[in-house]
Structures are given as structure tokens and as C-alpha cells.
Biopython code that builds the backbone (N, CA, C, O; Angstrom):
import numpy as np
from Bio.PDB.StructureBuilder import StructureBuilder

atoms = [
    (1, "MET", "N", (163.531, 91.897, 32.469)),
    (1, "MET", "CA", (163.132, 90.915, 33.687)),
    (1, "MET", "C", (163.816, 91.515, 34.750)),
    (1, "MET", "O", (164.914, 92.049, 34.593)),
    (2, "SER", "N", (163.065, 91.440, 36.127)),
    (2, "SER", "CA", (163.553, 91.987, 37.233)),
    (2, "SER", "C", (164.362, 90.794, 38.026)),
    (2, "SER", "O", (164.076, 89.597, 38.013)),
    (3, "ASN", "N", (165.359, 91.381, 38.661)),
    (3, "ASN", "CA", (166.209, 90.541, 39.682)),
    (3, "ASN", "C", (165.649, 90.506, 41.193)),
    (3, "ASN", "O", (166.195, 89.954, 42.148)),
    (4, "VAL", "N", (164.491, 91.189, 41.190)),
    (4, "VAL", "CA", (163.970, 91.247, 42.596)),
    (4, "VAL", "C", (163.091, 90.242, 42.786)),
    (4, "VAL", "O", (162.216, 90.049, 41.942)),
    (5, "PRO", "N", (163.184, 89.478, 43.882)),
    (5, "PRO", "CA", (162.097, 88.160, 44.218)),
    (5, "PRO", "C", (160.802, 88.718, 44.061)),
    (5, "PRO", "O", (160.464, 89.880, 44.285)),
    (6, "ALA", "N", (160.008, 87.631, 43.594)),
    (6, "ALA", "CA", (158.506, 87.864, 43.464)),
    (6, "ALA", "C", (157.993, 88.575, 44.706)),
    (6, "ALA", "O", (157.354, 89.621, 44.594)),
    (7, "SER", "N", (158.238, 88.070, 45.799)),
    (7, "SER", "CA", (157.559, 88.349, 46.944)),
    (7, "SER", "C", (158.036, 89.920, 47.279)),
    (7, "SER", "O", (157.168, 90.674, 47.719)),
    (8, "ALA", "N", (159.166, 90.347, 47.115)),
    (8, "ALA", "CA", (159.635, 91.650, 47.066)),
    (8, "ALA", "C", (158.990, 92.579, 45.963)),
    (8, "ALA", "O", (158.730, 93.756, 46.214)),
    (9, "ARG", "N", (158.778, 92.092, 44.918)),
    (9, "ARG", "CA", (158.200, 92.866, 43.813)),
    (9, "ARG", "C", (156.569, 93.143, 44.308)),
    (9, "ARG", "O", (156.001, 94.234, 44.245)),
    (10, "GLU", "N", (156.003, 91.918, 44.791)),
    (10, "GLU", "CA", (154.687, 92.365, 45.251)),
    (10, "GLU", "C", (154.586, 93.211, 46.381)),
    (10, "GLU", "O", (153.604, 93.935, 46.544)),
    (11, "GLY", "N", (155.561, 93.167, 47.193)),
    (11, "GLY", "CA", (155.510, 94.201, 48.204)),
    (11, "GLY", "C", (155.616, 95.505, 47.699)),
    (11, "GLY", "O", (154.955, 96.423, 48.185)),
    (12, "GLN", "N", (156.394, 95.663, 46.764)),
    (12, "GLN", "CA", (156.749, 97.189, 46.141)),
    (12, "GLN", "C", (155.305, 97.656, 45.480)),
    (12, "GLN", "O", (154.885, 98.803, 45.630)),
    (13, "ILE", "N", (154.672, 96.759, 44.817)),
    (13, "ILE", "CA", (153.601, 97.092, 44.245)),
    (13, "ILE", "C", (152.478, 97.283, 45.235)),
    (13, "ILE", "O", (151.731, 98.256, 45.134)),
    (14, "ASP", "N", (152.330, 96.336, 46.238)),
    (14, "ASP", "CA", (151.339, 96.640, 47.375)),
    (14, "ASP", "C", (151.492, 98.112, 47.811)),
    (14, "ASP", "O", (150.529, 98.874, 47.890)),
    (15, "GLY", "N", (152.838, 98.482, 48.104)),
    (15, "GLY", "CA", (152.903, 99.627, 48.782)),
    (15, "GLY", "C", (152.607, 100.929, 48.021)),
    (15, "GLY", "O", (152.427, 102.006, 48.589)),
    (16, "LEU", "N", (152.570, 100.738, 46.626)),
    (16, "LEU", "CA", (151.928, 101.793, 45.781)),
    (16, "LEU", "C", (150.407, 101.737, 45.639)),
    (16, "LEU", "O", (149.707, 102.738, 45.784)),
    (17, "LEU", "N", (149.896, 100.452, 45.334)),
    (17, "LEU", "CA", (148.313, 100.508, 45.113)),
    (17, "LEU", "C", (147.494, 100.559, 46.368)),
    (17, "LEU", "O", (146.384, 101.091, 46.402)),
    (18, "LEU", "N", (148.125, 99.939, 47.495)),
    (18, "LEU", "CA", (147.273, 99.901, 48.663)),
    (18, "LEU", "C", (146.998, 101.163, 49.347)),
    (18, "LEU", "O", (146.228, 101.324, 50.293)),
    (19, "LYS", "N", (147.785, 102.121, 48.703)),
    (19, "LYS", "CA", (147.458, 103.444, 49.292)),
    (19, "LYS", "C", (146.368, 104.198, 48.710)),
    (19, "LYS", "O", (145.961, 105.268, 49.162)),
    (20, "LEU", "N", (145.925, 103.625, 47.730)),
    (20, "LEU", "CA", (144.781, 104.194, 47.014)),
    (20, "LEU", "C", (143.476, 103.868, 47.606)),
    (20, "LEU", "O", (143.307, 102.721, 48.018)),
    (21, "PRO", "N", (142.409, 104.848, 47.713)),
    (21, "PRO", "CA", (141.284, 104.662, 48.469)),
    (21, "PRO", "C", (140.575, 103.277, 48.049)),
    (21, "PRO", "O", (140.441, 102.942, 46.873)),
    (22, "GLY", "N", (140.157, 102.548, 49.097)),
    (22, "GLY", "CA", (139.360, 101.394, 48.732)),
    (22, "GLY", "C", (139.871, 100.107, 48.257)),
    (22, "GLY", "O", (139.207, 99.094, 48.040)),
    (23, "VAL", "N", (141.095, 100.266, 48.124)),
    (23, "VAL", "CA", (141.915, 99.081, 47.368)),
    (23, "VAL", "C", (142.412, 97.979, 48.454)),
    (23, "VAL", "O", (143.094, 98.303, 49.426)),
    (24, "THR", "N", (142.007, 96.661, 48.196)),
    (24, "THR", "CA", (142.336, 95.598, 48.974)),
    (24, "THR", "C", (143.068, 94.677, 48.116)),
    (24, "THR", "O", (143.107, 94.968, 46.921)),
    (25, "THR", "N", (143.619, 93.682, 48.484)),
    (25, "THR", "CA", (144.462, 92.652, 47.848)),
    (25, "THR", "C", (144.054, 91.327, 48.198)),
    (25, "THR", "O", (143.621, 91.139, 49.335)),
    (26, "ARG", "N", (144.134, 90.333, 47.343)),
    (26, "ARG", "CA", (144.004, 89.010, 47.794)),
    (26, "ARG", "C", (144.355, 88.030, 46.643)),
    (26, "ARG", "O", (144.328, 88.464, 45.492)),
    (27, "THR", "N", (144.628, 86.959, 46.838)),
    (27, "THR", "CA", (145.213, 85.920, 45.792)),
    (27, "THR", "C", (143.979, 85.141, 45.327)),
    (27, "THR", "O", (143.194, 84.638, 46.131)),
    (28, "ILE", "N", (143.838, 85.061, 43.994)),
    (28, "ILE", "CA", (142.913, 84.246, 43.380)),
    (28, "ILE", "C", (143.472, 83.494, 42.150)),
    (28, "ILE", "O", (144.018, 84.133, 41.251)),
    (29, "ASN", "N", (143.361, 82.303, 42.098)),
    (29, "ASN", "CA", (143.933, 81.329, 41.183)),
    (29, "ASN", "C", (145.323, 81.525, 41.019)),
    (29, "ASN", "O", (145.811, 81.434, 39.892)),
    (30, "GLY", "N", (146.091, 81.812, 42.112)),
    (30, "GLY", "CA", (147.533, 81.831, 42.178)),
    (30, "GLY", "C", (147.955, 83.344, 41.751)),
    (30, "GLY", "O", (149.151, 83.635, 41.736)),
    (31, "LEU", "N", (147.095, 84.179, 41.449)),
    (31, "LEU", "CA", (147.364, 85.500, 40.883)),
    (31, "LEU", "C", (147.239, 86.462, 42.222)),
    (31, "LEU", "O", (146.223, 86.334, 42.906)),
    (32, "HIS", "N", (148.148, 87.328, 42.574)),
    (32, "HIS", "CA", (148.063, 88.554, 43.485)),
    (32, "HIS", "C", (147.176, 89.687, 42.780)),
    (32, "HIS", "O", (147.587, 90.447, 41.903)),
    (33, "GLY", "N", (146.057, 89.665, 43.248)),
    (33, "GLY", "CA", (145.040, 90.599, 42.575)),
    (33, "GLY", "C", (144.786, 91.893, 43.487)),
    (33, "GLY", "O", (144.956, 91.748, 44.698)),
    (34, "TYR", "N", (144.357, 93.264, 42.955)),
    (34, "TYR", "CA", (143.891, 94.308, 43.515)),
    (34, "TYR", "C", (142.506, 94.472, 43.328)),
    (34, "TYR", "O", (142.050, 94.235, 42.209)),
    (35, "PHE", "N", (141.746, 94.844, 44.252)),
    (35, "PHE", "CA", (140.260, 94.992, 44.060)),
    (35, "PHE", "C", (139.705, 96.226, 44.843)),
    (35, "PHE", "O", (140.194, 96.648, 45.891)),
    (36, "VAL", "N", (138.673, 96.724, 44.230)),
    (36, "VAL", "CA", (137.909, 97.692, 44.786)),
    (36, "VAL", "C", (136.481, 97.268, 44.496)),
    (36, "VAL", "O", (136.034, 96.850, 43.428)),
    (37, "ASN", "N", (135.773, 97.478, 45.788)),
    (37, "ASN", "CA", (134.325, 97.034, 45.623)),
    (37, "ASN", "C", (134.310, 95.601, 45.536)),
    (37, "ASN", "O", (133.211, 95.175, 45.181)),
    (38, "ASP", "N", (135.153, 94.750, 45.740)),
    (38, "ASP", "CA", (135.196, 93.469, 45.553)),
    (38, "ASP", "C", (135.280, 93.046, 43.948)),
    (38, "ASP", "O", (134.826, 92.021, 43.441)),
    (39, "ARG", "N", (135.892, 93.976, 43.386)),
    (39, "ARG", "CA", (135.848, 93.757, 41.747)),
    (39, "ARG", "C", (137.574, 94.022, 41.579)),
    (39, "ARG", "O", (138.238, 94.953, 42.036)),
    (40, "MET", "N", (138.032, 92.824, 40.735)),
    (40, "MET", "CA", (139.320, 93.165, 40.459)),
    (40, "MET", "C", (139.670, 94.054, 39.415)),
    (40, "MET", "O", (139.082, 93.972, 38.337)),
    (41, "PHE", "N", (140.735, 95.061, 39.644)),
    (41, "PHE", "CA", (140.972, 95.890, 38.411)),
    (41, "PHE", "C", (142.483, 95.702, 38.165)),
    (41, "PHE", "O", (142.912, 96.231, 37.139)),
    (42, "ALA", "N", (143.260, 95.109, 38.854)),
    (42, "ALA", "CA", (144.555, 94.597, 38.623)),
    (42, "ALA", "C", (145.149, 93.388, 39.202)),
    (42, "ALA", "O", (144.740, 92.948, 40.276)),
    (43, "CYS", "N", (146.121, 92.815, 38.523)),
    (43, "CYS", "CA", (146.637, 91.751, 39.085)),
    (43, "CYS", "C", (148.175, 91.592, 38.839)),
    (43, "CYS", "O", (148.532, 92.214, 37.839)),
    (44, "ILE", "N", (149.076, 90.993, 39.415)),
    (44, "ILE", "CA", (150.456, 90.696, 39.049)),
    (44, "ILE", "C", (150.390, 89.249, 38.506)),
    (44, "ILE", "O", (149.851, 88.260, 39.004)),
    (45, "SER", "N", (151.201, 89.410, 37.154)),
    (45, "SER", "CA", (151.464, 88.122, 36.472)),
    (45, "SER", "C", (152.831, 88.168, 35.823)),
    (45, "SER", "O", (153.072, 89.018, 34.965)),
    (46, "GLY", "N", (153.691, 87.320, 36.187)),
    (46, "GLY", "CA", (155.096, 87.290, 35.918)),
    (46, "GLY", "C", (155.743, 88.574, 36.231)),
    (46, "GLY", "O", (155.786, 89.088, 37.349)),
    (47, "ASP", "N", (156.247, 89.050, 35.139)),
    (47, "ASP", "CA", (157.107, 90.612, 35.396)),
    (47, "ASP", "C", (156.263, 91.816, 34.960)),
    (47, "ASP", "O", (156.700, 92.929, 34.663)),
    (48, "GLY", "N", (154.843, 91.372, 34.968)),
    (48, "GLY", "CA", (154.086, 92.581, 34.656)),
    (48, "GLY", "C", (152.945, 92.729, 35.707)),
    (48, "GLY", "O", (152.893, 92.103, 36.766)),
    (49, "VAL", "N", (151.933, 93.751, 35.214)),
    (49, "VAL", "CA", (150.749, 93.999, 36.012)),
    (49, "VAL", "C", (149.643, 94.244, 35.014)),
    (49, "VAL", "O", (149.624, 95.206, 34.246)),
    (50, "GLY", "N", (148.665, 93.239, 35.088)),
    (50, "GLY", "CA", (147.492, 93.313, 34.358)),
    (50, "GLY", "C", (146.793, 94.297, 34.847)),
    (50, "GLY", "O", (146.905, 94.503, 36.055)),
    (51, "LEU", "N", (145.942, 95.113, 34.090)),
    (51, "LEU", "CA", (144.982, 96.038, 34.356)),
    (51, "LEU", "C", (143.612, 96.081, 33.454)),
    (51, "LEU", "O", (143.642, 96.068, 32.224)),
    (52, "ARG", "N", (142.492, 96.130, 34.176)),
    (52, "ARG", "CA", (141.326, 96.017, 33.300)),
    (52, "ARG", "C", (140.961, 97.573, 33.179)),
    (52, "ARG", "O", (140.893, 98.362, 34.122)),
    (53, "LEU", "N", (140.745, 97.842, 31.863)),
    (53, "LEU", "CA", (140.409, 99.176, 31.268)),
    (53, "LEU", "C", (139.537, 99.089, 30.227)),
    (53, "LEU", "O", (139.464, 98.005, 29.648)),
    (54, "PRO", "N", (138.677, 100.244, 29.769)),
    (54, "PRO", "CA", (137.780, 100.284, 28.846)),
    (54, "PRO", "C", (138.603, 99.795, 27.388)),
    (54, "PRO", "O", (139.793, 100.028, 27.175)),
    (55, "VAL", "N", (137.673, 99.066, 26.448)),
    (55, "VAL", "CA", (138.332, 98.301, 25.566)),
    (55, "VAL", "C", (139.113, 99.409, 24.647)),
    (55, "VAL", "O", (140.232, 99.126, 24.219)),
    (56, "ALA", "N", (138.582, 100.526, 24.382)),
    (56, "ALA", "CA", (139.248, 101.566, 23.469)),
    (56, "ALA", "C", (140.605, 101.931, 24.191)),
    (56, "ALA", "O", (141.614, 101.954, 23.487)),
    (57, "THR", "N", (140.710, 102.206, 25.482)),
    (57, "THR", "CA", (141.953, 102.615, 26.074)),
    (57, "THR", "C", (142.879, 101.396, 26.099)),
    (57, "THR", "O", (144.062, 101.591, 25.820)),
    (58, "ALA", "N", (142.481, 100.195, 26.393)),
    (58, "ALA", "CA", (143.423, 99.082, 26.378)),
    (58, "ALA", "C", (144.064, 98.854, 24.996)),
    (58, "ALA", "O", (145.225, 98.473, 24.843)),
    (59, "ARG", "N", (143.186, 99.129, 23.994)),
    (59, "ARG", "CA", (143.558, 98.916, 22.447)),
    (59, "ARG", "C", (144.620, 100.040, 22.374)),
    (59, "ARG", "O", (145.795, 99.715, 22.204)),
    (60, "GLU", "N", (144.341, 101.095, 22.469)),
    (60, "GLU", "CA", (145.165, 102.352, 22.292)),
    (60, "GLU", "C", (146.599, 102.226, 23.053)),
    (60, "GLU", "O", (147.626, 102.674, 22.542)),
    (61, "LEU", "N", (146.584, 101.678, 24.123)),
    (61, "LEU", "CA", (147.834, 101.414, 24.812)),
    (61, "LEU", "C", (148.721, 100.303, 24.248)),
    (61, "LEU", "O", (149.949, 100.365, 24.307)),
    (62, "GLN", "N", (148.059, 99.293, 23.703)),
    (62, "GLN", "CA", (148.802, 98.264, 23.088)),
    (62, "GLN", "C", (149.535, 98.748, 21.891)),
    (62, "GLN", "O", (150.689, 98.391, 21.651)),
    (63, "PHE", "N", (148.886, 99.531, 21.173)),
    (63, "PHE", "CA", (149.463, 100.069, 19.956)),
    (63, "PHE", "C", (150.402, 101.347, 20.214)),
    (63, "PHE", "O", (151.169, 101.793, 19.360)),
    (64, "SER", "N", (150.230, 101.907, 21.577)),
    (64, "SER", "CA", (151.210, 103.203, 21.468)),
    (64, "SER", "C", (152.454, 103.094, 22.619)),
    (64, "SER", "O", (153.366, 103.915, 22.727)),
    (65, "ARG", "N", (152.280, 101.955, 23.399)),
    (65, "ARG", "CA", (153.374, 101.821, 24.296)),
    (65, "ARG", "C", (154.216, 100.289, 24.065)),
    (65, "ARG", "O", (153.654, 99.206, 23.900)),
    (66, "ASP", "N", (155.528, 100.498, 24.099)),
    (66, "ASP", "CA", (156.146, 99.180, 23.671)),
    (66, "ASP", "C", (156.199, 98.202, 25.098)),
    (66, "ASP", "O", (156.590, 97.040, 24.992)),
    (67, "ASN", "N", (155.857, 98.651, 26.188)),
    (67, "ASN", "CA", (155.968, 97.866, 27.437)),
    (67, "ASN", "C", (154.391, 97.408, 27.609)),
    (67, "ASN", "O", (154.190, 96.804, 28.663)),
    (68, "VAL", "N", (153.390, 97.565, 26.876)),
    (68, "VAL", "CA", (152.015, 97.027, 27.016)),
    (68, "VAL", "C", (151.789, 96.070, 26.088)),
    (68, "VAL", "O", (151.959, 96.286, 24.888)),
    (69, "VAL", "N", (151.394, 94.957, 26.553)),
    (69, "VAL", "CA", (150.772, 93.712, 25.723)),
    (69, "VAL", "C", (149.597, 93.274, 26.383)),
    (69, "VAL", "O", (149.236, 93.717, 27.473)),
    (70, "ALA", "N", (148.800, 92.122, 25.516)),
    (70, "ALA", "CA", (147.778, 91.544, 25.949)),
    (70, "ALA", "C", (147.997, 90.814, 27.358)),
    (70, "ALA", "O", (149.091, 90.335, 27.659)),
    (71, "PHE", "N", (146.949, 90.766, 28.147)),
    (71, "PHE", "CA", (147.185, 90.168, 29.264)),
    (71, "PHE", "C", (146.686, 88.638, 29.180)),
    (71, "PHE", "O", (145.534, 88.307, 28.898)),
    (72, "GLN", "N", (147.601, 87.886, 29.433)),
    (72, "GLN", "CA", (147.373, 86.475, 29.402)),
    (72, "GLN", "C", (148.000, 85.642, 30.203)),
    (72, "GLN", "O", (148.949, 84.939, 29.856)),
    (73, "PRO", "N", (147.331, 85.688, 31.709)),
    (73, "PRO", "CA", (147.977, 85.088, 32.849)),
    (73, "PRO", "C", (147.903, 83.606, 32.650)),
    (73, "PRO", "O", (146.896, 83.052, 32.210)),
    (74, "LYS", "N", (149.126, 82.910, 33.026)),
    (74, "LYS", "CA", (149.296, 81.456, 33.030)),
    (74, "LYS", "C", (148.878, 81.079, 31.703)),
    (74, "LYS", "O", (148.249, 80.025, 31.602)),
    (75, "GLY", "N", (149.142, 81.822, 30.570)),
    (75, "GLY", "CA", (148.881, 81.591, 29.131)),
    (75, "GLY", "C", (147.396, 81.198, 28.782)),
    (75, "GLY", "O", (147.150, 80.460, 27.827)),
    (76, "LEU", "N", (146.339, 81.762, 29.661)),
    (76, "LEU", "CA", (145.097, 81.867, 29.433)),
    (76, "LEU", "C", (144.741, 82.824, 28.078)),
    (76, "LEU", "O", (145.605, 83.624, 27.718)),
    (77, "PRO", "N", (143.775, 82.760, 27.512)),
    (77, "PRO", "CA", (143.245, 83.762, 26.455)),
    (77, "PRO", "C", (143.087, 85.148, 26.902)),
    (77, "PRO", "O", (142.605, 85.400, 28.007)),
    (78, "SER", "N", (143.499, 86.115, 26.033)),
    (78, "SER", "CA", (143.407, 87.370, 26.520)),
    (78, "SER", "C", (141.866, 87.583, 26.260)),
    (78, "SER", "O", (141.127, 86.814, 25.647)),
    (79, "THR", "N", (141.438, 89.123, 27.020)),
    (79, "THR", "CA", (140.377, 89.680, 26.856)),
    (79, "THR", "C", (140.585, 91.048, 26.484)),
    (79, "THR", "O", (141.596, 91.630, 26.878)),
    (80, "LYS", "N", (139.630, 91.691, 25.679)),
    (80, "LYS", "CA", (139.890, 93.135, 25.206)),
    (80, "LYS", "C", (139.937, 94.040, 26.232)),
    (80, "LYS", "O", (140.407, 95.142, 25.950)),
    (81, "GLU", "N", (139.551, 93.838, 27.395)),
    (81, "GLU", "CA", (139.495, 94.873, 28.587)),
    (81, "GLU", "C", (140.908, 94.538, 29.146)),
    (81, "GLU", "O", (141.504, 95.532, 29.561)),
    (82, "TRP", "N", (141.401, 93.666, 29.223)),
    (82, "TRP", "CA", (142.828, 93.552, 30.023)),
    (82, "TRP", "C", (143.986, 93.659, 29.224)),
    (82, "TRP", "O", (144.060, 93.202, 28.084)),
    (83, "ILE", "N", (145.025, 94.349, 29.898)),
    (83, "ILE", "CA", (146.296, 94.491, 29.299)),
    (83, "ILE", "C", (147.373, 94.380, 30.241)),
    (83, "ILE", "O", (147.122, 94.502, 31.440)),
    (84, "GLN", "N", (148.649, 94.145, 29.807)),
    (84, "GLN", "CA", (149.674, 93.869, 30.930)),
    (84, "GLN", "C", (150.707, 94.777, 30.771)),
    (84, "GLN", "O", (151.387, 94.597, 29.761)),
    (85, "ILE", "N", (151.004, 95.676, 31.468)),
    (85, "ILE", "CA", (152.263, 96.556, 31.479)),
    (85, "ILE", "C", (153.610, 96.000, 32.393)),
    (85, "ILE", "O", (153.629, 95.885, 33.618)),
    (86, "ASN", "N", (154.510, 95.749, 31.628)),
    (86, "ASN", "CA", (155.758, 95.247, 31.961)),
    (86, "ASN", "C", (156.672, 96.352, 32.209)),
    (86, "ASN", "O", (156.838, 97.306, 31.449)),
    (87, "ARG", "N", (157.326, 96.134, 33.464)),
    (87, "ARG", "CA", (158.265, 97.107, 33.773)),
    (87, "ARG", "C", (159.343, 96.389, 34.607)),
    (87, "ARG", "O", (159.067, 95.558, 35.472)),
    (88, "ALA", "N", (160.581, 96.769, 34.282)),
    (88, "ALA", "CA", (161.824, 95.988, 34.892)),
    (88, "ALA", "C", (161.789, 96.312, 36.256)),
    (88, "ALA", "O", (162.066, 95.393, 37.026)),
    (89, "GLU", "N", (161.482, 97.527, 36.784)),
    (89, "GLU", "CA", (161.550, 97.523, 38.341)),
    (89, "GLU", "C", (160.004, 98.029, 38.861)),
    (89, "GLU", "O", (159.334, 98.930, 38.357)),
    (90, "ALA", "N", (159.667, 97.213, 39.966)),
    (90, "ALA", "CA", (158.285, 97.656, 40.436)),
    (90, "ALA", "C", (157.976, 99.046, 40.589)),
    (90, "ALA", "O", (156.907, 99.583, 40.297)),
    (91, "ALA", "N", (159.176, 99.678, 41.155)),
    (91, "ALA", "CA", (158.922, 101.220, 41.682)),
    (91, "ALA", "C", (158.468, 102.069, 40.301)),
    (91, "ALA", "O", (157.834, 103.117, 40.425)),
    (92, "GLU", "N", (158.768, 101.643, 39.221)),
    (92, "GLU", "CA", (158.471, 102.305, 38.014)),
    (92, "GLU", "C", (156.887, 102.358, 37.595)),
    (92, "GLU", "O", (156.484, 103.026, 36.642)),
    (93, "TYR", "N", (155.973, 101.497, 38.507)),
    (93, "TYR", "CA", (154.754, 101.640, 38.230)),
    (93, "TYR", "C", (154.069, 102.861, 38.662)),
    (93, "TYR", "O", (152.921, 103.167, 38.339)),
    (94, "ALA", "N", (154.883, 103.564, 39.444)),
    (94, "ALA", "CA", (154.433, 104.876, 40.006)),
    (94, "ALA", "C", (154.022, 105.829, 38.868)),
    (94, "ALA", "O", (153.128, 106.675, 38.907)),
    (95, "LYS", "N", (154.953, 105.490, 37.715)),
    (95, "LYS", "CA", (154.639, 106.282, 36.375)),
    (95, "LYS", "C", (153.167, 106.028, 35.949)),
    (95, "LYS", "O", (152.593, 106.899, 35.296)),
    (96, "ASP", "N", (152.540, 104.903, 36.279)),
    (96, "ASP", "CA", (151.253, 104.454, 35.582)),
    (96, "ASP", "C", (149.878, 104.645, 36.648)),
    (96, "ASP", "O", (148.832, 104.021, 36.467)),
    (97, "LEU", "N", (150.068, 105.537, 37.687)),
    (97, "LEU", "CA", (149.254, 105.906, 38.785)),
    (97, "LEU", "C", (148.039, 106.318, 37.982)),
    (97, "LEU", "O", (147.019, 105.885, 38.517)),
    (98, "GLU", "N", (147.820, 106.960, 36.957)),
    (98, "GLU", "CA", (146.985, 107.601, 36.263)),
    (98, "GLU", "C", (146.108, 106.316, 35.798)),
    (98, "GLU", "O", (144.922, 106.188, 36.103)),
    (99, "LEU", "N", (146.842, 105.379, 35.021)),
    (99, "LEU", "CA", (146.200, 104.193, 34.438)),
    (99, "LEU", "C", (145.540, 103.361, 35.514)),
    (99, "LEU", "O", (144.526, 102.725, 35.227)),
    (100, "PHE", "N", (146.063, 103.320, 36.774)),
    (100, "PHE", "CA", (145.504, 102.609, 37.892)),
    (100, "PHE", "C", (144.421, 102.968, 38.338)),
    (100, "PHE", "O", (143.539, 102.160, 38.630)),
    (101, "ALA", "N", (144.283, 104.455, 38.490)),
    (101, "ALA", "CA", (142.972, 105.157, 38.878)),
    (101, "ALA", "C", (141.933, 104.893, 37.898)),
    (101, "ALA", "O", (140.765, 104.802, 38.275)),
    (102, "ALA", "N", (142.277, 104.751, 36.566)),
    (102, "ALA", "CA", (141.288, 104.823, 35.564)),
    (102, "ALA", "C", (140.645, 103.343, 35.479)),
    (102, "ALA", "O", (139.477, 103.106, 35.171)),
    (103, "ALA", "N", (141.614, 102.417, 35.805)),
    (103, "ALA", "CA", (141.193, 100.900, 35.944)),
    (103, "ALA", "C", (140.173, 100.811, 37.368)),
    (103, "ALA", "O", (139.331, 99.922, 37.496)),
    (104, "ILE", "N", (140.374, 101.731, 38.244)),
    (104, "ILE", "CA", (139.549, 101.561, 39.515)),
    (104, "ILE", "C", (138.217, 102.091, 39.063)),
    (104, "ILE", "O", (137.214, 101.382, 39.138)),
    (105, "GLU", "N", (138.175, 103.430, 38.552)),
    (105, "GLU", "CA", (137.029, 103.906, 38.086)),
    (105, "GLU", "C", (136.109, 103.118, 37.188)),
    (105, "GLU", "O", (134.903, 103.052, 37.425)),
    (106, "PHE", "N", (136.783, 102.404, 35.959)),
    (106, "PHE", "CA", (136.108, 101.544, 35.179)),
    (106, "PHE", "C", (135.483, 100.318, 35.926)),
    (106, "PHE", "O", (134.387, 99.936, 35.518)),
    (107, "VAL", "N", (136.043, 99.682, 36.941)),
    (107, "VAL", "CA", (135.516, 98.518, 37.315)),
    (107, "VAL", "C", (134.398, 98.993, 38.535)),
    (107, "VAL", "O", (133.447, 98.289, 38.877)),
    (108, "LYS", "N", (134.681, 100.174, 39.044)),
    (108, "LYS", "CA", (133.393, 100.871, 39.804)),
    (108, "LYS", "C", (132.111, 100.924, 39.150)),
    (108, "LYS", "O", (131.045, 100.580, 39.661)),
    (109, "ALA", "N", (132.296, 101.421, 37.875)),
    (109, "ALA", "CA", (131.248, 101.677, 37.007)),
    (109, "ALA", "C", (130.485, 100.445, 36.431)),
    (109, "ALA", "O", (129.318, 100.456, 36.039)),
    (110, "ALA", "N", (131.415, 99.285, 36.445)),
    (110, "ALA", "CA", (130.999, 98.059, 35.812)),
    (110, "ALA", "C", (129.819, 97.408, 36.535)),
    (110, "ALA", "O", (129.740, 97.434, 37.763)),
    (111, "ARG", "N", (128.960, 96.859, 35.803)),
    (111, "ARG", "CA", (127.592, 96.164, 36.501)),
    (111, "ARG", "C", (127.855, 94.847, 36.821)),
    (111, "ARG", "O", (126.983, 94.153, 37.344)),
]
sb = StructureBuilder()
sb.init_structure("model")
sb.init_model(0)
sb.init_chain("A")
sb.init_seg("    ")
for serial, (resi, resn, name, xyz) in enumerate(atoms, 1):
    if name == "N":
        sb.init_residue(resn, " ", resi, " ")
    sb.init_atom(name, np.array(xyz, "f"), 0.0, 1.0, " ", f" {name:<3s}", serial, name[0])
structure = sb.get_structure()
């Protein structure tokens, strides 16, 4: 769990993701979300960031990484395409830029 206030954590993650081409942010249902082409590809929930990825990728990450869990914002049921990456420090999400890029491409291709 991070000792950084939620607003500072959001600011750090904004600083990372809003540099990516076409990424915008807004709040939906109390979640700080990240969008490309008006489609959400990531959002902050608790001490983690949810990502929308292809089902096979999401499943593989849940089994191969100990900091990846099913994404269940506010206790809602999880879906196959959403995972949550938990990191103690927001700056560590820079290590996941490849996954954020994959999430962007996935939602761009979605109908």
C-alpha cells in the first residue's frame, strides 16, 4: 500500500499516461479513467491501475505476475478483459508502459 495521497498518486500516473498520443482522462462513476478515441483503456482503483487487454493476455498476466489480479472496482464483478496491476509506488508503472500501449491498441481496435 502506498503512503502517497490518492490525488498525488493520480497526478503521478497522469504524468506517465497523458504523455502517450491521444490519451485523455476523466472521472466516470468515481473512477479516474484514461481514454483513447473516447474508449476507456485504463483506470485507477484503490492502490492499482485497471487495464483492458485481450482475454488471453489478461489471463496470462494473472497467472505469471504476482502483482496482477482480476479488476473489481468498488467490488463489482470482474470481466475477462480487465486486470489490475498493483504497485506500491505510482512511478513504478513506467515499467508497464508496454502493457499500457497494448491496452490502447486493443481498445482502438474494438468495435
